[in-house]
VOGU-3710 file (C-alpha; in Angstrom, 3 decimals, decimal comma):
1> mvmrglwgda> -0,020/0,003/0,042  2,881/2,367/0,878  4,649/1,771/-2,340  1,494/2,142/-4,337  0,976/5,560/-2,637  4,436/6,757/-3,499  4,038/5,943/-7,156  0,886/7,967/-7,262  2,365/11,005/-5,419  3,494/13,784/-7,844
11> ragvgvfval> 5,165/16,026/-5,223  8,847/16,837/-5,844  8,769/15,386/-9,343  10,319/18,573/-10,759  13,363/18,194/-8,590  13,912/14,810/-9,906  13,767/15,923/-13,416  16,076/18,796/-12,776  18,530/16,543/-11,050  18,454/14,279/-14,127
21> ampllagfaa> 18,726/17,202/-16,634  21,591/18,975/-14,824  24,385/17,318/-16,857  22,573/18,359/-20,102  21,915/21,917/-18,830  25,645/22,242/-17,919  26,524/20,953/-21,406  24,353/23,636/-23,028  25,797/26,285/-20,811  29,341/25,158/-21,769
31> favdlgtiql> 28,467/25,160/-25,449  26,967/28,716/-25,278  29,339/30,381/-22,897  32,542/28,600/-23,731  31,950/28,653/-27,473  31,295/32,322/-27,353  34,487/32,863/-25,476  36,482/30,729/-27,827  35,000/32,703/-30,775  36,023/35,983/-29,200
41> darrlqgvad> 39,606/34,795/-28,481  39,824/33,444/-32,058  38,816/36,814/-33,489  41,435/38,495/-31,150  44,037/35,950/-32,221  43,175/36,584/-35,861  43,772/40,287/-35,394  47,196/39,452/-33,824  48,026/37,191/-36,760  46,913/39,943/-39,253
51> aaalaaasdp> 49,153/42,530/-37,464  52,087/40,103/-37,401  51,813/39,298/-41,071  51,551/43,029/-41,929  54,676/43,650/-39,888  56,615/40,789/-41,451  55,734/41,754/-44,976  56,700/45,404/-44,339  60,206/44,289/-43,076  61,134/41,207/-45,058
61> aradavargl> 64,766/41,192/-43,853  63,557/40,981/-40,178  60,235/39,210/-40,850  60,575/36,525/-38,141  61,843/38,861/-35,463  59,263/41,631/-35,924  56,428/39,021/-36,135  57,404/37,398/-32,891  57,887/40,716/-31,034  54,429/42,047/-32,133
71> vaaswsgasi> 52,734/38,716/-31,022  54,493/38,732/-27,681  53,483/42,302/-27,083  49,871/41,685/-28,131  49,110/38,414/-26,299  51,440/36,935/-23,716  49,934/33,531/-24,088  50,114/33,309/-27,852  52,869/31,662/-29,783  54,049/31,654/-33,401
81> lrvapgryra> 54,006/28,338/-35,229  55,392/29,757/-38,465  56,677/32,808/-40,258  57,230/32,306/-44,034  58,264/34,909/-46,530  56,921/34,183/-49,911  55,280/35,361/-53,033  51,461/35,852/-53,527  49,798/35,617/-56,874  46,361/37,234/-56,939
91> dpavpvaqrf> 45,025/35,086/-59,688  41,403/34,026/-59,600  42,177/30,937/-61,549  44,481/29,679/-58,763  42,795/28,222/-55,581  43,128/30,476/-52,540  45,201/27,947/-50,633  47,681/27,680/-53,508  48,208/31,500/-54,113  50,957/31,903/-51,523
101> vadasgdaaq> 54,224/30,098/-52,374  57,261/30,299/-50,002  60,029/32,344/-51,540  62,784/34,057/-49,585  62,892/36,884/-52,094  59,081/37,299/-52,454  56,752/40,126/-51,854  54,571/38,583/-49,054  54,672/36,967/-45,708  52,459/34,330/-43,993
111> vqvsaqsptf> 52,262/34,031/-40,258  50,577/31,233/-38,273  49,873/31,763/-34,523  48,404/29,615/-31,731  46,852/30,358/-28,300  44,924/28,503/-25,606  41,463/29,751/-24,834  40,188/28,874/-21,240  36,999/27,224/-20,613  34,370/27,761/-17,836
121> fakifgiqtv> 31,584/25,203/-17,835  33,474/22,757/-19,954  35,828/22,155/-17,090  33,081/19,849/-15,666  33,872/17,491/-18,476  37,638/17,765/-17,994  38,274/20,365/-20,813  40,437/23,048/-19,287  41,529/24,973/-22,543  40,918/24,877/-26,342
131> qivrqataqr> 43,757/25,463/-28,728  43,188/28,166/-31,330  45,153/28,430/-34,543  44,874/31,281/-36,829  46,810/32,332/-40,088  47,248/35,544/-42,046  48,980/36,451/-45,268  50,084/40,034/-46,250  51,587/41,402/-49,401  53,543/44,443/-50,385
141> ravasfsigs> 51,616/46,012/-53,289  54,418/47,725/-55,176  53,934/48,760/-58,738  56,322/50,112/-61,414  55,733/51,761/-64,757  58,220/51,074/-67,523  58,732/51,548/-71,200  60,995/50,675/-74,020  62,201/52,848/-76,889  65,281/54,059/-78,682
151> rlvgldggvl> 67,702/56,667/-77,516  67,925/59,899/-79,407  71,511/61,022/-78,815  71,050/63,740/-81,431  68,395/64,930/-83,803  68,567/65,476/-87,520  66,239/68,533/-87,954  65,314/67,598/-91,511  64,506/64,016/-90,704  62,391/64,906/-87,642
161> nallsaltgr> 60,274/67,537/-89,462  59,828/65,228/-92,446  58,682/62,406/-90,178  56,304/64,614/-88,266  54,924/66,065/-91,593  54,347/62,501/-92,864  52,679/61,373/-89,554  50,355/64,341/-89,408  49,697/64,700/-93,133  50,630/68,432/-93,111
171> tvtlgvldqn> 53,807/70,382/-93,113  55,503/70,666/-89,591  58,471/72,849/-89,238  60,151/72,922/-85,838  63,270/74,859/-85,079  66,268/73,589/-83,250  65,175/74,989/-79,877  61,714/73,379/-80,406  63,214/69,966/-81,110  65,690/70,130/-78,215
181> alvssnvdlv> 62,811/71,191/-75,886  60,782/68,018/-77,023  63,743/65,816/-76,483  64,491/67,092/-72,945  60,852/67,352/-71,671  58,637/64,914/-69,876  55,251/64,915/-68,178  53,484/62,949/-65,481  51,203/60,173/-66,911  48,386/60,604/-64,350
191> qlldrvrvra> 48,322/64,336/-64,821  48,168/63,911/-68,552  45,354/61,435/-68,453  43,278/63,670/-66,127  43,659/66,480/-68,674  42,781/64,191/-71,582  39,585/63,350/-69,727  38,760/67,106/-69,608  39,721/67,895/-73,226  37,799/64,893/-74,557
201> rlstsdyatl> 34,798/65,688/-72,336  34,739/62,210/-70,990  32,821/61,481/-67,635  34,739/58,427/-66,768  35,400/57,494/-63,190  38,382/55,271/-63,643  41,483/54,903/-65,958  40,343/51,771/-67,578  37,246/53,322/-69,106  39,355/56,355/-70,187
211> lssevqvgdv> 41,999/54,282/-71,851  39,405/52,156/-73,720  37,520/55,289/-75,027  38,076/56,625/-78,512  39,451/60,117/-78,347  40,828/62,549/-80,984  44,554/62,776/-81,420  44,176/66,541/-81,369  42,647/66,361/-77,822  45,526/64,211/-76,698
221> laalgdtlna> 48,124/66,689/-77,959  46,170/69,569/-76,470  46,144/67,889/-73,101  49,841/67,223/-73,408  50,445/70,865/-74,166  48,231/71,848/-71,082  50,327/69,460/-68,839  53,567/70,843/-70,210  52,508/74,443/-69,577  51,351/73,529/-66,026
231> sgqgaaagai> 54,819/72,128/-65,271  56,715/75,176/-66,586  57,794/73,647/-69,923  56,573/76,316/-72,191  58,872/75,763/-75,119  57,933/72,119/-75,428  54,245/73,063/-75,060  54,605/75,525/-77,904  56,136/72,783/-80,189  53,332/70,324/-79,331
241> grigaavggq> 50,828/72,983/-80,188  52,452/73,325/-83,708  52,306/69,588/-84,182  48,747/69,460/-82,940  47,707/72,229/-85,355  48,697/69,878/-88,212  46,709/66,938/-86,907  43,340/66,152/-88,632  40,542/64,234/-87,067  42,365/61,015/-86,417
251> mirlgalida> 41,093/58,957/-83,442  43,140/56,800/-81,044  42,449/54,572/-78,074  45,124/55,255/-75,600  44,827/51,703/-74,182  46,746/50,647/-77,190  49,731/52,468/-75,809  49,229/52,482/-72,144  48,429/49,469/-69,841  47,341/50,911/-66,466
261> gplarqagag> 47,620/47,425/-64,834  46,441/47,427/-61,218  45,497/51,116/-61,361  43,080/50,595/-64,199  39,953/50,546/-61,980  41,067/53,332/-59,764  40,022/56,981/-59,989  43,363/58,055/-58,799  46,928/56,908/-59,005  47,412/56,414/-55,356
271> glsarlpvla> 50,821/58,115/-55,121  52,321/56,690/-58,341  54,131/59,200/-60,567  54,909/57,818/-64,009  57,183/59,999/-66,168  56,421/60,159/-69,986  59,130/61,330/-72,419  57,256/63,838/-74,569  58,825/63,310/-77,977  58,576/59,425/-77,792
281> fttavletgg> 55,012/59,624/-76,529  54,063/62,205/-79,292  55,385/60,050/-82,204  53,776/56,885/-80,572  50,329/58,653/-80,588  50,810/59,883/-84,053  51,865/56,426/-85,298  48,831/54,723/-83,653  46,303/57,274/-84,561  47,548/58,163/-88,076
291> arrlaldlgt> 49,277/56,831/-91,310  51,368/53,775/-90,977  53,121/54,122/-94,298  55,253/57,253/-94,722  57,016/58,668/-97,729  60,062/60,979/-96,930  62,030/63,016/-99,436  65,211/64,366/-97,825  66,512/65,814/-101,080  70,172/66,869/-100,907
301> svpgvaslkl> 70,323/67,232/-97,136  72,695/64,132/-96,722  76,386/64,855/-97,496  77,609/63,110/-100,640  74,163/62,201/-101,771  72,310/63,868/-104,607  68,893/62,718/-103,432  67,554/60,498/-100,685  64,044/59,041/-100,562  62,668/56,797/-97,848
311> vvaigeraqs> 59,504/54,777/-97,460  58,742/53,854/-93,968  56,112/51,181/-92,998  55,153/50,924/-89,344  53,723/47,599/-88,206  50,935/47,195/-85,603  52,061/46,326/-82,145  51,334/42,871/-80,906  48,075/42,419/-79,153  48,237/43,236/-75,401
321> spwlaisdkg> 51,685/44,857/-75,963  51,555/48,481/-74,969  54,264/51,133/-75,288  54,128/51,829/-71,565  52,907/49,596/-68,777  52,139/49,976/-65,000  52,485/46,548/-63,458  53,287/44,646/-60,250  54,348/41,362/-61,941  56,301/40,293/-64,914
331> etivrtaqar> 53,542/39,079/-67,159  53,034/42,391/-69,096  55,507/42,704/-72,012  55,892/46,083/-73,731  57,302/46,179/-77,259  58,371/48,718/-79,766  56,573/48,706/-83,129  58,200/46,843/-85,988  59,312/48,828/-89,003  60,361/48,566/-92,508
341> iyararlapt> 62,516/51,169/-94,221  63,296/51,271/-97,908  65,946/53,933/-98,686  66,873/54,907/-102,223  70,019/56,994/-102,350  71,449/58,503/-105,542  74,992/59,673/-105,456  76,148/62,770/-107,375  77,214/61,875/-110,922  80,923/61,168/-111,088
351> llpglsslas> 83,561/59,988/-113,579  84,291/56,389/-113,065  87,270/54,337/-114,442  86,599/53,104/-117,918  83,658/55,434/-118,611  83,976/58,414/-120,808  81,148/60,423/-119,238  79,699/61,044/-115,770  77,707/58,128/-114,332  75,076/58,032/-111,556
361> vdlplfveaa> 75,407/55,568/-108,737  72,239/54,234/-106,966  72,086/52,550/-103,585  68,855/50,942/-102,527  68,755/49,796/-98,868  66,002/47,729/-97,110  65,927/47,475/-93,342  63,428/45,463/-91,339  63,522/45,878/-87,613  61,180/43,734/-85,477
371> gaearlksid> 61,907/46,053/-82,517  62,666/45,229/-78,935  60,622/44,124/-75,910  60,837/44,469/-72,085  59,187/43,039/-69,029  59,226/43,617/-65,296  61,442/41,141/-63,452  61,264/42,352/-59,858  60,518/45,219/-57,503  62,700/45,508/-54,406
381> cgatprsvtl> 61,068/47,843/-51,890  62,910/46,293/-48,955  66,321/47,179/-49,912  68,063/50,473/-49,615  67,989/52,055/-52,156  64,731/50,740/-53,503  65,055/49,325/-57,021  63,211/47,858/-60,070  64,809/45,197/-62,341  63,660/44,969/-65,954
391> egrvspvqaa> 64,483/42,372/-68,556  64,718/43,265/-72,187  65,813/41,753/-75,466  66,132/42,909/-79,068  64,340/41,100/-81,907  65,721/40,133/-85,319  66,973/42,741/-87,674  67,284/42,113/-91,346  68,948/44,422/-93,815  69,917/44,241/-97,509
401> ignvdeaslg> 71,181/45,999/-100,501  68,586/45,343/-103,164  65,382/46,422/-104,816  62,008/45,727/-103,196  58,387/46,164/-104,196  57,259/49,252/-102,314  53,595/48,124/-102,352  54,580/45,084/-100,258  56,138/47,027/-97,426  53,045/47,500/-95,462
411> dfsravtpst> 52,092/43,798/-95,414  53,948/42,547/-92,363  52,459/39,087/-92,708  54,565/38,323/-95,626  58,373/38,373/-96,020  60,010/40,895/-98,269  62,767/39,429/-100,426  65,091/42,116/-101,942  66,445/41,319/-105,432  69,909/42,225/-106,786
421> arivdtllvd> 70,215/45,836/-107,402  71,608/47,677/-110,435  73,969/50,262/-108,807  75,511/51,692/-112,007  73,500/51,613/-115,217  75,035/52,892/-118,419  74,645/51,970/-122,055  77,787/49,842/-122,063  78,653/49,005/-118,587  76,471/47,824/-115,623
431> vtgssrvalg> 77,397/47,201/-112,020  75,076/45,141/-109,869  75,338/44,491/-106,207  73,768/42,736/-103,274  74,461/42,196/-99,541  72,689/40,841/-96,477  73,030/41,442/-92,773  71,002/39,636/-90,064  71,270/39,944/-86,195  69,285/39,104/-83,110
441> aaepwqarrf> 67,823/35,904/-84,345  67,771/34,240/-80,927  68,575/36,896/-78,306  68,582/36,175/-74,610  66,690/38,354/-72,052  69,139/40,884/-70,537  68,484/42,243/-67,034  68,924/45,886/-66,034  68,541/47,242/-62,430  67,196/50,712/-61,796
451> tqtmidagst> 67,687/52,360/-58,370  65,291/54,916/-57,134  67,967/57,642/-57,903  68,035/56,459/-61,489  64,294/56,354/-61,727  64,064/59,964/-60,370  66,688/61,110/-62,889  64,860/59,338/-65,896  67,869/57,284/-66,691  67,780/54,677/-69,432
461> etirsttpvq> 69,693/51,437/-69,743  70,443/50,159/-73,211  70,308/46,557/-74,295  72,133/45,605/-77,525  72,209/42,607/-79,823  74,906/40,073/-78,999  75,905/40,267/-82,613  77,752/43,535/-83,082  77,142/45,763/-86,010  78,917/48,992/-86,645
471> giaasliqqa> 76,059/50,443/-88,789  73,591/49,005/-91,200  74,725/50,842/-94,287  78,343/50,419/-93,396  78,083/46,757/-92,756  76,083/46,095/-95,878  78,538/48,032/-98,103  81,425/46,370/-96,456  80,068/42,902/-97,195  78,573/43,747/-100,676
481> tlkgsligls> 79,226/41,645/-103,662  79,629/43,783/-106,742  79,648/42,449/-110,350  80,339/44,271/-113,595  79,230/43,427/-117,025  79,963/44,951/-120,501  77,166/44,708/-123,018  75,756/41,818/-121,047  78,891/39,894/-120,865  80,475/39,190/-117,448
491> ipidpllrav> 84,025/40,644/-117,428  86,630/41,424/-114,751  86,588/45,282/-114,394  88,332/45,633/-111,052  89,229/49,304/-111,253  85,538/50,278/-111,842  84,274/48,039/-109,046  86,852/49,365/-106,559  85,885/52,993/-107,469  82,139/52,130/-106,974
501> gallsgvaap> 82,918/50,474/-103,692  84,848/53,547/-102,546  81,947/55,787/-103,439  79,478/53,750/-101,482  81,778/53,617/-98,463  82,006/57,428/-98,413  78,216/57,742/-97,940  77,777/54,938/-95,448  78,179/57,060/-92,412  75,798/59,837/-93,301
511> idavlaavtg> 73,103/57,323/-94,458  73,478/55,421/-91,205  72,941/58,735/-89,276  69,708/59,173/-91,253  68,504/55,550/-90,485  69,294/56,116/-86,820  67,419/59,344/-86,742  64,379/57,804/-88,423  64,296/54,624/-86,282  65,045/56,590/-83,122
521> tlgvgigegd> 62,217/59,078/-83,670  59,874/56,182/-84,313  61,049/54,354/-81,153  62,400/51,456/-83,098  66,012/50,567/-82,563  68,393/48,791/-84,963  69,771/46,040/-82,837  69,205/47,900/-79,584  66,523/49,207/-77,231  66,484/51,543/-74,321
531> lqvnglrcgn> 64,684/50,421/-71,141  63,283/53,070/-68,777  61,547/52,780/-65,417  59,040/55,680/-65,409  57,784/55,396/-61,819  57,884/53,326/-58,676  55,437/53,152/-55,884  56,111/50,952/-52,856  52,592/50,989/-51,578  51,168/50,000/-48,193
541> vvlvg> 51,196/46,337/-47,069  47,733/44,836/-47,456  46,194/41,540/-46,178  45,530/38,944/-48,998  44,236/35,448/-49,290
//
């Protein structure tokens, strides 16, 4: 009876259930309170890891020491598991976990830290602490702007004016002071682009849109003149104004010349100052926006030459190959445009051995320059002084004494094959000649380092073909094979051939000077190229990954 009464008595039943549920309630409390504490400690530890990674990436030479010192000062119970310098590649095609690669000379640092988070309710189950591990990766976002072109040691006034006239389609006459002002002047790329936006009335918010927009060449040159005036370079601004006045309604997309790289989607340059050489930029703009086949008549301006005519064909740049690039990695390659030059020189009539009257001597020269290319190898912001290393190489150059079909010069998809030239043509005696020069067929990349001082001074470093050549015309004439014939019969007429060879050798140097002036103004070197770092920004260290 007593037991039956107890089974039916409901008093104190809640206490029994509470007693039975206490372990479960403690577990829920441990889960809620301890998990929240662990999450707070994890966030705190992540902040410590982030700060340590930023410090390590900022000072790669002392990465381990600065990271450990910061962790010790931030959290006495935390410890560093790993400090690794490396290189980070922000490529969406690469999985996040694989973007960081250990590299002692890299641009990033990865830090892994550990700490113990104490528990409260979990101690009931024997869990005193929980280990937390957090990792952070930071990268130095340094960018450099660089370009490649040909050095203009001196200018031939007649050649420059003839080229500018051919590029614009109207007569351009610049005096010596104007030309020297153009050679010595430069402008800041960012300031120029901002003024192009105003001149072209574009409402773009970033440089990528601006560079992809079609703008008038006249607006670009007007903006260039504005930028020169604003920087106190009035003489160069006046010369640009005269060139701009000769330009028609040609259009240009500046993105064909300038690759803004990581700055493309920004409205501002973020502290990067990129220097543009004015004359090289002007001719590059005119080449891209105007005629690509030029006819030059230099008349009697070349010593020893009665007349000199040139046909210049400028090839398109390779796709995704700008004239100037802003980059933080070595994947962007800048190239000079390829060019073909066909020069026809006629020497003043002279009396040659074996001939009773004056005879004219003709010299047809064909030069094909594939140009040169450069790429960014590395940016060293941790060293003193800071520096940028570029790599460059020259491309093949072919030259010949021979006749070519001028109509085929502009078709760069087909090879041009010069035929044997008739150098002396008289009723009784003919002299024919041919010669070939080739260099740079398999050139290696050549590295050039630019310190901050060199960058500030606008210094250039020249790369040259490993196959030396003293001058195209001189080399061709030196190696030329001359043959004489009398009324169609091949005969040895050594005195005549020696005289013709001597005449040709006498004009080699001045013709080489003209070729150098033409290719240099167009930014295409013959067997050489000039590398230049236009600007360097060692930006703030940022968290990545």
